[in-house]
N, C-alpha and C positions, 0 to 999 in steps of 0.2 A: 524226514517227515513221514514216510511210508512206515518206517519202523515203529515210530511213536503211535501212529494210527492203529497198527496191528496190536500193539500192547494195550491201547485203550479199549479195542474191541474185545480182546482176551479178558481183561479185567472186568468189563461190563458183563460178560457172560458169566464169570465167576460170581458176581454180585447177584445177577438174576437168578442163578441156580441156588444160591444160599437163601435168597428171600422166598423162592417158591417152596423150598423145604419147610419154611415157617408159615406157609399159608398166604404169602404175598406173591401173587402170580403175575404182578405187573410192577416193574421198578418204579415207574412214574406215580402209580397209585400209592406206594409206600411212602414216597417223599411228600405226596399231598397230605396224607394222614399225619405224618410226622410234623409238618408245618401247620397243621390245623385247617387246611383248605376243605377237607372232607371228613365227615364223622362217620366211622363204621363201628358200630357197637361190638361186632365180633372181633375186631382187631384191637384188643385191649392194650393200654400203654405198656404193660409188662412185656407183651409180645414185641412191641417196637424197641424196647430196650434190649431184649434178648437178640434181636436182629442185629443191632449195632455191635453187640459183643461178639457175635459170630462172624461179622464182616471183617474183623481184624483191627489192627493198631490205629489206622487213620480214622476209621469210623467211630472207635471208642473215644478218641479225641475230639472228634466232631460232636459227639453226643455231650461230652463235658463242656464244650464251647456253647452248645445249644442250651444247656441246663442253666446258663447264666443269662439267657436272653428272654425273659418273660414278656418283653414287647413283641416278640414274634411267636414264640412257642406257647401252646395252650398250657394252662397251670397243671392240669392233670397229667400231662406228659412230662413236664418239668419235675414234678414229684418223683416220677419213675426214673428220669435220667440222672438225678442225683445219686441214685443207688447203683449206677454203672459200675460193674466190677472190672478193674483194670488188670485182668489176668488173661494171658494167652499161652498157647502150647510153647514148651521150652525149645530152645535151640540146641542142636548137638554140640557137646563140649569141643569137638574137633574144630567146628567153625569158630567158636569163641576163642580157642587156642590160636588159630590163625590170625584173628584180629589183634590179639596180644603180641604175637611175633611181629606182625607188620608194624606196630607202634614202637615196640621196645627193642626190636632187632635182637642182636646178640646180648643185650643186657638183661633180657627177661629173666634168665636163671640167676643173674647177679642181684636181681631186685627181690624175686619171690623165692622162698624155700619150698612152698607148697601152695597149690591152688586146688580147692575141692571140685571135682568134675560135676558133682550134683548141684544144680542151681538152688540157691536159697529162695529166690523169687523170680518170676518171669512176667514182665509186664509189657504193655504195648510199645514203650519206648526202648526199654533195655531189660537186660537179665542180670541178676546179681549172684556173685559167687563169693564164698568165704575163702580167704587166703591168708598166708602168713609171710611177713617180709623177712629177708635174711637177718634183720636185726632183732627178730622175735615178736614184733607187734602183729596182733590179729586184725586183719582188715576186711572191709567189704569192697569188692571190685565190681563196679557197675559198667557193664559193656553194652554199647548201643547195638541194637538189632541191625544185622547186615541188610543193606539195600533200603533202609528205612526212608532216607531223604528222597530217594527215587520214587518209592511207593507214595509218599506224602504228595509229591509233585504231580504224579499220575492221578491219584484219586481226587486232588483238588481240581485238576483239568476236567476230569470226568464229571464231578459235581457242578462245575460251571456250565458244562454242556447241558446237564439235566435242568439247571436253573433257567438257562436260555429257552430250553424247550417249554418249560412251565410258564415262563413270561409270555411266550407267543400265544398261549392258550388262555391266559388269565390276567386281567388288568390288575387284580388284587395282589398278585405275585410281584409285579413291577414295583408297586408301592412299598413293598417291604424291604427292597434293596438287599436281596439275599446274596448278590455278588460280593457286596462289602463283607457279609457274614463269612463267606467261603474264604476271602482273602485274609480275614482275621484268624480264622481257623488255621490256614496255611502258615501264616506269620508266627503265631504263638507256638504251634506244634514244632516248626523248624527250630525256633528259639529254645524249646525245651529239649530238643534232640541234640543241642550243642552242649556237651557236658562241661566245656570250659566256662560257659556262662553259669552253670549250676555251681561250679567251684567258687566263682566270684560271689554268687548269692550266699553260700555258706560262710565265706569270709566276713560279709556284711552282718549276718546274724550273730556270729561268734563275738564280733565287736559290741553289737548292741546288747548282748546278754552276758558280757564278761563280768559284770558286777551284780548279776541277778542269779542268786544261788539256787533257786527253785526250778530253774529251766536250763537244760543243757543242749548245746549245739555240737554235734560230732566234729572232731578234728578232720580237716581235709588236707591230704598229702598233695599239694599243688605241683610239686616237682615231678610227680608221677602221673599227673593228669593230662589227658589229651582230649581232642574234640569228641572222640568216641569211647574214651575210657575215663572213669572217675574212681579214684581210690580214697576212701574215708576210713576212719577209725571204726571198728566193729563195735556195735552197742549190744552189751549183754543186758537184757531186761525182759520184763513181761509186757505183752501187748495190753494196752489199756482196756481192750474188750474182754480180757480173760479175768473176769471179776472173782471167780473162786480162787484162783491163784493168788490174787492180790490180797484177798481176805486172809487166806492162809499165811501170808507173809506179814500179816498184821498192819497193813496200810489202811488208812481211813479213806474211804471212798468219797465221802464229802469233802475232805481236805484236798484230795487230788483234783476233784471237780472244780473247786475254787481256784486252785493254783493254775490249772490249765487254762481256765477262763481269764484269769488275771494276766497270764503271759500273752494271750491273744489280744486282749484289750490294750496291753502295753504296746504290742506291735502296731495296732491300728492307730490308737490316739496319741501315742508318744513318739514312736519311731517313724510311722508313716509308710512302713513296708512290712508285709506280712506273708506267712506261709499260707498259701491259698488252697491247701488240700489236706485239711485236718481230719481224715477219715481214720478209723481205729487202727488200721494196718500200718499207719505212719507214725504212730505215738507209742512210746515204750516208757515203762516205769522202771528206773534203775535200782540196783541193790540198795543204794543209800536213800532212796525215795525221790530223787530228782526226776523230773519229767523230761524226756528227750524225744524231739520230733526229727524224723528223718525225710529224705526226699525233698530236696529244695529246688526242684526243676520248675515247679508251678508256684511262682510267687507273684504278688501284685503290690502296687504302691497306691497311697492315698496322698497326693500332693497337698502342700500346706494350704493353697487357695480353696481347694475342695473341702479340706477339713474345716475351714472357716464357715463354709456354707452348711456343714453338718451342724456346727454349733448354733448357727442361726436357726436352724430347723428345730433343734432341741429347745431353744428360747422360745420359738413360736408355739411349740406344744405347751410349754409351761405358762405362757402369757396369753394363749389362745389368739395369736396374732396371724391372721390369714395372709396379710400382705407380706410379712417376713417369711412365711412358708412358701409363698408363691415366688419370692426371690430366690429360693433354693432351686426350684424347677427352671427358672429363667437363667440363673447363673451357671447352671450345668448344661445349658443349651438343649434342654430336653423337649422343648415345645416345637411342634412341627406344624406344617400348614393345615394339617388335618384336625388339630387340636381345637376344640371349642372351649375358649377361656372361661366363659361363664360356667359351663359344666365342670371344668377342672376345679374352679374356685369353690363350687358347691361340694364337690367330692372331698377336697382338702379340708374344708370347714368341718364336714362330717367326721373326718378322720381326727382332726384336733379336738373336737368336742368329745369324742370317744375316750381319748387318752388324757384330756385335761384333768388335773387334780388327782390323778391315779398315782399310787405309790409304785416304785420300780418292781417290787416283788409281786405286784398284781398284774404285771405286763408279761405276756408270753412273747419271747422274742421272735419265734418262728411265725406265730400268727400275725404279729405286727408287720413283719417283712412281707408276708403273703398279701396282706391288705394294701401295702404300698405297691406291690406287683399289680393288683387288680386296678389301682388308680392308673399305673403306667399303661396297662393294656387297654382299659376302657376309654383312655383319653388320647390314645394314639401318640403316646410320648416316646421319644428317643431315649434310649438307655445308654449312657457312657459305659465303656468297658470297665473302668475302675469301680464304678457302683455296682454293676452287674456281678463282678467277681466277689465283691464285699458281701453282697446279698447271699450268694451261694455258700461262701465260706462261713457266714453267721449261721445259716441253716444247718451246714455240716457239723459245725461246732456245738450247736444246740442238741443236735442228735446224738453226738458222741458223748456229751456230759450227761444228758438225760438217760441214756443207756447205762452209763456207769452208776449214776445216783439219781433215780427217777424223781426224788423230792426236790432236787436242786433246780433253781431258776437262775440261769446265767445272768439274767437282766439285772438282778440284785447287785452284782459286782461292778455294774456300770458306774455306781455312785461316786466311788473315789476317783475314777478316771475322768468322768465328766466334770467333777467339781475341780480337779486339777487343771483339766483342759480349759474349762471355762474361765478360771483364774487367769491363765495365759492369754486367753481370748480377750478378756476385759482389759488386761494390761496392754495388750496390742491395740485395741481401740482407743484407749486413753493416750497412748503414744502417738497414734494417728491424729487424734484431736489436737494434742500439744503441737505437733509438727505443723498442722493446718493453721493453728492460731499464730504460731511464730511467723509463718509465711504471710499470713494476713497482715500482722503489724509491720513486718519488714517491708511489705509492698506499700503500705500507706506512708511509711517513713521515706521511702525512695521517691514516691510520687511527690510528696511535699518538698523535698529537696530539688527535684526537678523543676517544680513550679516556681520556687524561689530563684533558681538559677535563670529561668527564662525572664522573670521580671527584672532581675538585677542586671543581667547582661544584655537584655533586649535582643535575644537571639531570634533569628528568623530561619525558617526551612524553606527550601525550594525544591520542587519535585519536577524533574525534567523527563519527559516522555519521548521516546524515539518517534520520529515522524512516521506514522503508520502508512501514509500514502507512498512515501519514498521506499518503504520496505516492501509494500505490495508491488511496486513497479520493478524493483529488483528481482523478485521471484517470478514475475510475469516474463521478464527477459530470459531468465534461466530456463523456464519451461519452453520458450520458443527455441532456444538453442538446441535443447534436447530433441524437440520435434523435428527440426531441420536435419539433425544428425540421423535420426531414425529413418526419415524419408530418403536421405542420400544412400544409406546402406541397403535399404529396400530396393531402390532403383538399380543399384550395382548388381545385387543378386538377381534381379529380374532379367537385367541385360545378359548376364552369364547363362541363365536358363534358356533364353531365346537363341543365343549363339550355339548352345549345345544341341537345340532342336533344328539348327541350320536355317533359322529364320533371321538372316543377317540384317535385313532392312529394318524390321521391328527392333532388333538388337541395337543397331546403330542409333536410332531415334532415342531409345531409352537411355543409352549410355551418354548421349549429348545432354539429355535432361539431368542425368546423374551428375555430370561435370558442373552444369550451371548451379544445381542445388549445392554441390560441394563448395564452390566459390562462395556462394551466398552464406553457407555455414561458417566458413573460415573468416569471412568478413565480419559476420555478427559477433564471433567470439573475440576477435581482435578489437573491434570498434567498441563494443559495449563491455 
């Protein structure tokens, strides 16, 4: 315990020193500005983001989690947090080599013919090196940063202490339930740090895209993968942000934008599982024109029942149906005790009226999502994790494709996915209606049969209740037996205490009383 406290104090000192260098002379003040409790014009959102980047892996991941929570974090800070650069100082190759040796033991040289000591990339969770297998394949070797799990647990503990301090000094902090947010950060970051889970994710995406020629998922060498090491096929390609190189190679930027958007809409609306970090550093264009996404540590899901609610919302926009739109917020359990339903209905109605009868190419996806975020924040709504990640992913995707081809509007590509999904949705609703109708007629048929049986056979029902008075008497006697037993034990203990205190007369009297009560207890147990 003492050791842990020493580590916490040391880490708190490191955080305070880093923040003071960036102009935040009070750690609590920094977190108050981050969560929007205090507004300080001199502490621009950019400074807040830079501070998270300087504080290291845990805080970069915290910033990524916070960027998905518009119900807690001010919008101007969220816009900056979305730009968080997941780049940290590289680890010495000697340390990386030790991790590899610990996992592969004597087989290390049997598996790899060469590993480049210079890292290809160094991020908050892991570091990537290029290597070659003995069989000749070029691979990407992703190695988890040493001591990462301990650091995440330590920083999470420290964050909880900070939150408890803020809660003691502010009622508004208590209402935000920041402890749940810290637990979410810890859970998602530890999950992302488990590279066996990322290997499973890659297998899922490879299966989902096996018959989709425009999008490629790298092969994962599962037999070489461990909790802290992931080995995948090395992707030769051009980063999607390198526009000049793409143009030189003769690629159509418009076509690439369309294909990337289509792949993501397929993930969300068809597969229900999507890559949740589509920033330009994770997307490559291969020599044959296929798009390839790497880094499947951060993924999210959109369950079938939540997809249904999304379709309801789309129908609500096209039909100007406020009640159906309200069902979206109720179905996702977003309404809190602080939500004013009348105000929420008015905001939703204004939103529907704005987008009613608009063509998809007239809608800016990012602006629309930010308007929904305003509705969430202004009406004190609770934001489910799946929805928050979807919003962040959509904003990232929109930024990536608009950077690639500014004239492109990703919302245009929604049409075919929504039409396909809506067809499935309508089929599902018709099937539900058919099932309900069959159940209704089946019930009527059975009731009619039962009625005829009763008339024909002159059946009678008799309902026999247990005599409640007899039951009450039984429990009363049991309670009396327990009471006598407790008194008997108490008297025996008391007699013993008086004998030890050498007050034998009192001890004898109490012992006689104990014997009498003991006989009565035995009598009642045997008699009743």
